N, C-alpha and C positions, 0 to 999 in steps of 0.2 A: 504494500500500500504506500502511495506517495505521502511524503511528510507534509503535514498541513502548514500552509503559509500563515505566518503571524498576521493578526488583524491589523497591527500597526503598519506593516509593510504593504498590505493591500491598500490601505487608505493613503499611504504616501505615493504609491504607484498611480492611484487614481487622482492624485492631487487634491484630495479632500481635506488634508491637514498638512502642516509644515513639520519639519524636523523639530523645530523649537516647541511647537504645540505637543508633539508626541513626547518630548522630554518632560514637559510640565505634567502630563497625565501619568507618565511612568513614575515621576517623583512622588506624586500623590498616592499612586498605587503602593509604592514602597512604604509610605508613612501610614496609610489608613487601610490598605488592603482593597478588596473589590476587584472587579474585572476592568480591563482597560477600556472597553467600550462604554461602561457605566461612568468611569471617571471622565472620559472625553465629553460625554453628554452632560454630566453634572457641572463640569467646568465651563460649559458653553463653547468648547473648542471644535466641536463637530456637530453637524445636523443629524437628527434622529433617522431621517430617511437614508442618508449616506451610510450611517453606521449599520442600519439593518441590511442594506444591500451588500455591504462588505461582509457581514456575518453570514449571510446566505451564500456568498461566494466561497467563504472559508470552509463552511461545513457541508456544502452541497445540498442545502435544504432551503425551502422558502422561509422568509422571515415574516413575522406578523407585527403590524403597527398597532399596539394596544391603545394608543391615544386615539385612534380612529376606529376602534372596534366596539361592537355592542354584543354583550354576552347574556343570554337568558340565565337568571340566577338559579333556576332549577337545576342547571348543569352542575352546580357546585356540590349538589348532594352526592354525586358519584365519587368525589374525592374529599375525605375529611380535611378540615382546616389545618390540623397539625401536620398532616402529610403534605399538603400543598405548601405550607410554610417551610418545612424542613427540606423538601426536595426542590423547592422553587418551581412549581408547576401550576398551570391554570388551565382548566378545560375550556376550550373555545366552542366546541360543538360536540354533541353526543347523539347517536342514534342506536338502533338495535345492533348494528354491526361494528361501529368504530367510534373512536374518540379522537378529535383533533386537539392536540395538547401543546400549549405554549410552554417552552422550557428554556431555562438559561443554559442547561447542559444537555442538549438533545441527543448527544452520543452516549449518554449514560444508559447502557443496556439494562442494568439491574432495575432502574426505575421503570423503564418501558415494560420489562417483563412482569414486574409486580403489578403495575396498573392494569396491564392486559390480562393477567391471571385473575385478579380479584373482580374485574368488571366483566370478564368473558368477552371482551371486544378487542378488535384490532386497534392499536394505537399508532396514529400518524403524528410524528413530532414536528413542531415548528419552532424556530429559534426566536427568542425575544431578548431584549437588553435586560440584564439582571436587575438593575435598579428600578426599571420601569415595571417589570413583572412583579417584583416584591411589593411595590406600592399598590398595584392593581389587586394583588391577593388580599392585602390588608383592607382596602376599600370595599371590594366585592363581598368578602365574607362578613364584614361589619354591616353592610347593607342587608344581607340575607338574614342576619340575626335581628337587626333592628326593626325590619318591616317585612315579615314573611309574605305579605301580599304584593310586595314590589316585584316586578317581573324582570327588569333588565338592569345590568350594570352598563353604563355608557361612558366611554372615554371622553376626555374633555373636547376633543375635536371630532367626535363621531356624530354622524347624522344618519337617520334611517334613509334607505333608498326612496327617492321621490315617489310619493303616492302610495307608499307601502309601509305598514307597521309590521315588520317581519316577525312572525312568531318564532323563527329559528335564529334570530339575531343576524348581525351583519359583521363579517370579519374582514378587516382590511389587511390583506396579505400582499406583501411585496415579494413577488417571485424574483428569482435571480434573473440577470440579464442573459438568458439563454437564447441561442439562435432558434428561430421558428423551424420546426422540422419541415423538410421539403417533401416528405412522404405523406400522402393523405390516406385516410381509411379507404378500403375497397368499397365499391358500391354496395348498398344495403343488401341487394339480392344475392351477392356473392358472399357476404359476411356470415350468413346464418348457418351454414353447414360446414363442419370441419371433417376432415378425412379420418374419422374414427368410427370403428364398428361399435354399435351399441352393446354388442355382446362381449367386447374385449377392449374396454377403454383404458384399463389400468395395466401397466406392465406386469406380467406374471413371472415371478421367480420361484413360485411356490407350487408344489404338487398337491392338488386337492383331491386325492382319490376318495376321501371320505365324503366328498360332495356328490359323488355319483349315485345313481338310483339304488345300487346294491349296498349302500352303506348300512351298517348295523343299526339296531334300534337303541344303542347306547346314547346317552346324552353327550353332546359335543361341547368341549371347552376350547376356545381359541386363546392361546397364550402368545402375547406380543411383547417381546423384549429384545433389545439389541445386545444383551450380554448372553453369550451362548451357554455359559455355565448355569445361569439362572433358568434359562429356557429348558435345558436338559433336566435339571432338578425338578422343576414343576411338571414337566411332561411325564417323567418317571413316576412321580408321586401320584399324579391324577390318574394315570393309567392303572396303577395298582388299586386305586379306589373304584375302578370300574368305568371311568370316563373314556371317551374317545377324544384325542387331543390333536388339534391343528396348531401349527406354530408359524410365526412370522417375525422378522427382525427389523423391518422397515415400515414406515408409514403407509406407503403405497401397497405393500404386500398385505398389511392389515386390512385396508379397505377392500382389496380384492377378496380376501378370505371371508370377510363379513358378507360380501355380495354373493360370492359363489359357494361358500362353505356352509352358510346358514347355521352358525353356531347357536347353542342354547345359552351360552354365557361367554363373556370376554374378560380375560385378565390382561390389563393394558398398562404398560409402562408409560410414565409421563414424558420421558425424554427419548425421542426417537429420531432417526434420520428422516429427512424429507418433509414429514408432517408431524407437528407436535401431538403428543398423545391426548392432551386436553381438547385439541381441535377435533381429533377423531371421535372422542367421547361425545362431544357436542353434536357432531354430525349424526352419530348413531341415535342419540337420545331425542333429537329434534325431528327425526324421520318418522313418518307414518308407517313405513314398511318395516323399519328395524327398531323402532323406539321401545318395543317390548323386551328387547334383549338386555338382561342385567349386565352391567359393566362394573368391574372392580378395578380401581386405579391403584398402581403401586409406584412408589418413587423414593429415590435416595436423596433428591435435591430439595423438594418442597416438603418441609417437616413441620410438625406442630398441629395442634387441633384447629387452628384458624385455616390452614391450608386444606385440611381434611374437610372442614365444613364448607369452604368455598368450592371445593371440587364437587361436592354434592349439590349445593344450592345453585351454583353458576353453570356448571357443565352437565349436571344430571347424573353424576356417578352414583351408583347404588352403595358403594362402600369404598374405603380408602385405607391402604396399608403402607406403612413406611418400610423401606429397606434398612437394615436386614429384618425380615419378618419371620415369624414362627410358622412352620408349615401346618401344624394341627389346627390353630384358629383359622388360618386361611382356607383350608379344605372344608372345615366346618361351615364357614360363611358361604362358600360355593354351594354346598348342599342345601343350606337354608334358603338361598335365593332361588335355586332351581326347584326345590320342593314347594315354594310359595307360588310359583307360576306367575304369569303376567298379571298386572293390575287389572281389575274388572273394567276400568274405563278404557283400557287399551285394546284396540281391535287390530291385530297384526294384518297388514295388507298382503294377501297371498297371490294376487294376480300380477305377475311380472310384466305384463303388457300394459298395465294401467299408466305407468310413468311414461312409456313411449307414446301412448295415445295422447296424453296431455301435452307432451312435448310437440307432437306433430300439429295439434290444434294451435299451440302457441306460435309455432313457425308460420302457420297459415295466417293467423291474425297479424303477425309482424309484417308479412309481405303485403298485407292489405293496409298497412300503416294504422291498424287499430291497436295502439300500443298498450292501452289500459287492459284490454281483454287478453292481449298476448301475455302481459305480466301475470295476470291471474292464473292463466293456464300453466305457465312455466313455473310459477311458485308452487302449484299443485304437483307438477312433475318433480320439482326439487325436493319436496317433502316426501314423496314416494321413493325417490332414488337420489339421495344426496351425493352419490358417488359418480354421477354421470357428467363427464366433461362437456358433452354436447349441451346438456341442460344449462349448466353454468355459463357456457359461451353464448348461447342464445339469449339468456337473461341479461348478460352484459350488453349485448347489442340493443336490446329493448330499453334498458336503463339509459344508455347513451342517447338513444332517439328521444327519450323523455327529458334529456338534459340533466340527468342525475349522474354527474361525472364521477364523483367519488364512489358512489354505489357501483357504477359500471367498472371502475378500476378494481374494486374488491372482487367482483364476479369474474373478471379476467384473471385475477390472481388465483382464484379458486380453480379456474379452468386449468392453469398451468401447474398447480399443485397436483392435480389428478393426472395430467398428461404433460410432462415437462418439456417436450420437444415439439410443441405446436407453434409453427412460425407466426401465423397471423395474430393469435392472441398476444404473443410476446411482442410483436411489432406494435400492436395497438397500445399495449401497456407502456412501451418505450415512448411513444408519441404523447400519451397523456401525462406521464411523469415529466417529460420535458416541457410540455406546455404549462404545467403547474409549478415548475421551478424546482423539482426534485432532481438535481443534477446527478447525484450518485446513483439513485435508483434508475434513472434514464440510461446511464452508462451500462449498468448491470443488465438491463433488459435488452439493449441493443447488442451487447456482447452475446447474450444467450440466443437472441434472434439470428445473429450471424452464424452461429454454429449449426443451426438447423434450417437456414434459409435456402430456398430453391436457387439453382445456379443463376437464373436470370435476375434475382433480387440481391445477390451478394454485394455487387459493387455499390448499389444505392445505400444498403445498410452500412457498409464500410464508410461511406462519405458522411453519413449522419453521425457515426461514432467518432470519426476524426474531428468533426466540428466541436464536439463536447470535450474531447481530450486535448 
């Protein structure tokens, strides 16, 4: 990874400050601490807009101008005030899938992982000037406590878009000065279908003999762990107890095993290659077709009762065991969950063609530009089969047509989680990340797209990548 260029050097190169002004800010930093950008702003030596653009360039992320932002105060409920103060983070936008998070240190992976784990949402980091975000945290949480009926925190320069009192707030984001991609999306009619068989969308490195019609009547437990010793120990123990055992060591294998192997219960490690175990659990438990399957999470990383409770409340896990675990209680819990059977409210979906039928209806509505109806059908297909790359891809195109850009980006991401070598979704992600100012993510997606691009597209993709590099 290239060494990050100092913020002072960026500002000097852009002629936004002088060497003398940089020296003043560095002197204050030595005396009083704080970040250089905050000191430059507080001393009046640099403009906030210039500082934000420089921070965006330094970190490869879009910067957010909190002075011109409006934040619904209800979003603060997702992050306790003490966590916001200690970690210097402020939620800008929250929906069912993601959180846009203003941060003074957006490269702090521990904070991103913790917020994502507890909330069950994808966290998109934005950089903000530390002194500005600290002041906004104090003011916003004070407003929330003083008047619970108050709806918005409004920066001193913020104004609602003309003629609109936005219920979702208004975020003034200063994207980096990235070149506009010269590559456009394909015509809508060509975007909707990807070259993936609905019968084999996920790479298979796993022999699923037990999934065939001749499988025995024994109950099937799927064991998912990337540590071979643990997998062998669990397999041997469970087989002695009379269970049939399937195994997987990676996220994509686990999804394929659920889809093709029809297990009665899943033992699922939290930390897996390709797709996080908690994300797999969430996909299983939110699905109409697979939601009845009990899932026991196991982890050596996430420890303590709070993580166990969050795994159950946020991701739907039926139980949670820390490594190293004792085999007897774990096997006992497996038996208890299997003996209990599915909850009465759950009706497992047995028709494998239902998801495909909903998908095809959604495609038809999409091609007729009836996007709301297309969304409803594709959401039904997603709930029936959350492991279909085609469904997520079609959903992304519908969301893009409805101008729900961030939701579309997430759906494209889910597509390439399930099928990592699909050129068009990777290229579309690269374009969207570039347009939104996420330089590092745009570079990553262009590089991935280059590796799987058709021969006729390679040169164009290389050109886009070189512009960013």
